[in-house]
Kinemage of the C-alpha trace (Angstrom):
@kinemage 1
@onewidth
@group {chain A} dominant
@subgroup {mainchain}
@vectorlist {calphas} color= white
{ca met a 1} P 0.124 0.033 0.069
{ca ser a 2} L 1.121 3.543 -1.147
{ca leu a 3} L 1.939 6.192 1.911
{ca his a 4} L -0.537 8.633 0.797
{ca his a 5} L -3.136 5.572 1.328
{ca glu a 6} L -1.790 4.680 4.355
{ca leu a 7} L -2.392 8.238 5.345
{ca leu a 8} L -5.580 8.351 4.694
{ca glu a 9} L -5.972 4.707 6.388
{ca gln a 10} L -4.904 6.526 9.664
{ca ala a 11} L -7.041 9.951 9.120
{ca arg a 12} L -9.929 7.503 8.770
{ca his a 13} L -8.972 5.478 12.070
{ca leu a 14} L -8.145 8.859 14.023
{ca ala a 15} L -11.875 10.533 13.206
{ca arg a 16} L -13.653 7.737 14.027
{ca arg a 17} L -11.651 6.736 17.572
{ca glu a 18} L -12.985 7.551 20.695
{ca arg a 19} L -16.921 6.862 20.176
{ca ser a 20} L -18.245 8.976 23.175
{ca lys a 21} L -15.970 11.973 22.826
{ca pro a 22} L -13.025 12.494 20.361
{ca arg a 23} L -10.081 13.919 21.966
{ca glu a 24} L -8.670 17.552 20.063
{ca ala a 25} L -5.486 15.529 19.292
{ca ser a 26} L -7.720 12.798 17.293
{ca leu a 27} L -9.708 15.062 15.356
{ca arg a 28} L -6.114 17.194 14.820
{ca arg a 29} L -3.851 14.279 13.733
{ca ala a 30} L -7.045 12.902 11.468
{ca ile a 31} L -7.249 16.616 9.407
{ca ser a 32} L -3.182 16.802 9.343
{ca ala a 33} L -2.952 13.480 8.106
{ca ala a 34} L -5.586 13.377 5.276
{ca ala a 35} L -3.671 17.102 3.916
{ca leu a 36} L -0.479 14.841 4.240
{ca ala a 37} L -2.051 12.162 2.260
{ca leu a 38} L -3.070 14.918 -0.816
{ca his a 39} L 0.423 16.058 -0.499
{ca his a 40} L 2.261 12.584 -0.581
{ca leu a 41} L -0.211 11.563 -3.378
{ca leu a 42} L 1.490 14.299 -6.082
{ca val a 43} L 5.012 13.573 -4.291
{ca his a 44} L 4.514 9.572 -6.070
{ca glu a 45} L 2.727 10.914 -8.712
{ca leu a 46} L 5.695 13.316 -9.497
{ca ala a 47} L 8.008 11.064 -8.830
{ca arg a 48} L 6.678 8.437 -11.093
{ca ala a 49} L 6.333 10.834 -14.012
{ca val a 50} L 9.982 11.586 -13.713
{ca ala a 51} L 11.807 8.727 -12.781
{ca pro a 52} L 9.541 6.085 -14.051
{ca gly a 53} L 9.831 1.905 -14.665
{ca arg a 54} L 12.024 -0.186 -12.579
{ca asp a 55} L 14.885 2.152 -13.548
{ca gly a 56} L 13.572 5.296 -12.113
{ca ala a 57} L 12.777 3.465 -8.819
{ca pro a 58} L 16.034 4.385 -7.057
{ca met a 59} L 15.455 7.743 -8.575
{ca arg a 60} L 12.114 8.612 -6.528
{ca pro a 61} L 12.747 9.692 -2.951
{ca leu a 62} L 15.262 11.833 -4.511
{ca val a 63} L 12.190 13.845 -5.658
{ca ala a 64} L 9.897 14.184 -2.169
{ca pro a 65} L 12.342 16.976 -0.534
{ca gly a 66} L 11.792 19.102 -3.730
{ca val a 67} L 8.072 19.584 -3.164
{ca glu a 68} L 8.171 22.353 -0.737
{ca ala a 69} L 4.334 22.568 1.101
{ca glu a 70} L 4.226 26.955 0.118
{ca arg a 71} L 5.104 25.798 -3.074
{ca leu a 72} L 2.629 23.475 -3.107
{ca arg a 73} L -0.053 25.428 -1.902
{ca arg a 74} L 0.440 28.132 -4.653
{ca val a 75} L 0.165 25.974 -7.146
{ca ala a 76} L -3.063 24.734 -5.875
{ca lys a 77} L -4.357 28.069 -5.521
{ca ala a 78} L -3.179 29.164 -8.903
{ca trp a 79} L -5.029 26.096 -10.636
{ca thr a 80} L -8.429 26.735 -7.905
{ca thr a 81} L -8.300 30.370 -9.197
{ca gly a 82} L -7.334 30.037 -12.831
{ca ala a 83} L -4.398 32.379 -12.061
{ca val a 84} L -1.984 29.702 -13.962
{ca pro a 85} L 0.682 32.088 -16.472
{ca pro a 86} L -0.026 31.892 -20.170
{ca ala a 87} L 2.656 29.979 -21.131
{ca val a 88} L 1.853 26.761 -18.589
{ca arg a 89} L -2.137 27.619 -20.306
{ca ala a 90} L -0.596 27.268 -23.977
{ca ala a 91} L 1.472 24.155 -22.967
{ca ala a 92} L -1.752 22.869 -21.444
{ca gly a 93} L -3.377 22.481 -24.633
{ca glu a 94} L -7.197 22.453 -25.536
{ca asp a 95} L -8.236 22.742 -21.772
{ca pro a 96} L -5.888 23.796 -19.465
{ca leu a 97} L -7.885 23.957 -16.156
{ca pro a 98} L -10.058 21.199 -16.629
{ca thr a 99} L -12.892 21.201 -13.643
{ca pro a 100} L -11.930 17.464 -12.219
{ca leu a 101} L -7.961 19.108 -11.336
{ca arg a 102} L -9.586 22.432 -10.537
{ca arg a 103} L -11.686 21.070 -7.620
{ca phe a 104} L -8.557 18.495 -6.815
{ca ala a 105} L -6.904 21.739 -6.037
{ca his a 106} L -9.494 23.407 -4.166
{ca thr a 107} L -9.542 20.676 -2.125
{ca leu a 108} L -5.859 20.471 -1.560
{ca val a 109} L -6.115 23.741 -0.468
{ca thr a 110} L -8.713 23.057 1.756
{ca ala a 111} L -7.263 20.539 3.432
{ca met a 112} L -3.942 22.110 3.607
{ca glu a 113} L -5.326 25.537 5.455
{ca ala a 114} L -7.720 23.346 8.075
{ca ala a 115} L -4.400 21.490 8.327
{ca glu a 116} L -2.567 24.411 9.436
{ca arg a 117} L -5.270 25.648 11.661
{ca ala a 118} L -5.010 22.033 13.417
{ca glu a 119} L -1.205 22.137 13.903
{ca arg a 120} L -0.645 25.754 14.682
{ca asp a 121} L -3.920 27.323 15.881
{ca pro a 122} L -4.335 26.104 19.674
{ca gly a 123} L -7.836 27.796 20.181
{ca ser a 124} L -9.298 26.421 17.396
{ca arg a 125} L -11.613 23.319 18.330
{ca phe a 126} L -12.837 20.684 15.748
{ca thr a 127} L -15.632 18.295 15.521
{ca arg a 128} L -15.773 15.153 14.843
{ca arg a 129} L -17.944 15.735 11.702
{ca glu a 130} L -15.682 18.108 10.882
{ca ala a 131} L -12.746 16.101 10.792
{ca gln a 132} L -14.737 13.529 8.805
{ca cys a 133} L -15.218 15.739 6.356
{ca his a 134} L -11.724 16.698 5.792
{ca val a 135} L -10.676 12.883 5.810
{ca asp a 136} L -13.888 12.182 3.054
{ca asp a 137} L -13.093 15.338 1.056
{ca ala a 138} L -9.503 13.608 0.800
{ca gly a 139} L -10.304 10.397 0.067
{ca glu a 140} L -12.425 11.824 -2.831
{ca ala a 141} L -9.757 13.988 -4.169
{ca ile a 142} L -7.336 11.064 -4.052
{ca ala a 143} L -10.429 9.092 -6.216
{ca arg a 144} L -10.820 12.050 -8.731
{ca trp a 145} L -7.070 12.296 -9.442
{ca asn a 146} L -7.124 9.316 -11.088
{ca asp a 147} L -9.571 10.827 -13.517
{ca val a 148} L -7.319 13.488 -14.437
{ca arg a 149} L -3.978 12.089 -14.005
{ca ser a 150} L -3.007 10.880 -17.593
{ca gly a 151} L -3.918 14.402 -19.226
{ca pro a 152} L -1.786 17.647 -19.980
{ca ala a 153} L -3.013 19.570 -16.951
{ca ala a 154} L -1.874 17.539 -14.795
{ca arg a 155} L 1.033 16.487 -16.153
{ca leu a 156} L 1.872 20.628 -15.316
{ca phe a 157} L 0.018 20.536 -12.581
{ca leu a 158} L 3.100 18.240 -11.020
{ca leu a 159} L 5.649 19.895 -12.904
{ca ala a 160} L 4.766 23.142 -11.384
{ca leu a 161} L 5.843 21.510 -7.702
{ca leu a 162} L 9.079 21.463 -9.134
{ca leu a 163} L 9.153 24.861 -11.435
{ca trp a 164} L 6.340 27.265 -10.090
{ca asp a 165} L 8.745 29.533 -8.934
{ca thr a 166} L 10.731 29.959 -12.183
{ca trp a 167} L 7.229 30.142 -14.236
{ca glu a 168} L 4.845 32.266 -11.722
{ca pro a 169} L 5.430 36.428 -12.489
{ca gly a 170} L 8.083 37.599 -10.323
{ca gly a 171} L 9.538 34.075 -10.108
């Protein structure tokens, strides 16, 4: 099982733990694990794209450090809002910002923002329902990724995780 699936499974477990009165820590970790599952899905996909096949396997672990969380957030926000540079849009071809990819990016941004609150804001409180919604959304986004992963816009989205700073105006 891939790391992103394991993280999603852990998020589900944490969101359902302690039936009568869930611990705040469990809910926070569920939200964080759901966001991390999306992050690791993209690292996995990017690594397989840049280092395919059996020969590429030893190179894949070298990709993960290049996928910085803040750059990932900027890329996802750009795809969500349509603020993708014209040259990137043109390279994507006929449908540079397909709706399923925009939805995926939106879910990713939402998950990252919730995880940041869960990890850094001790004043925030979460309900089991809220945690479960974030976990379910991450699971649906992972499933949706399979619908867009082979298109040119998704490949550019993955490349942007490494190259966005050179594509972004002022980057």
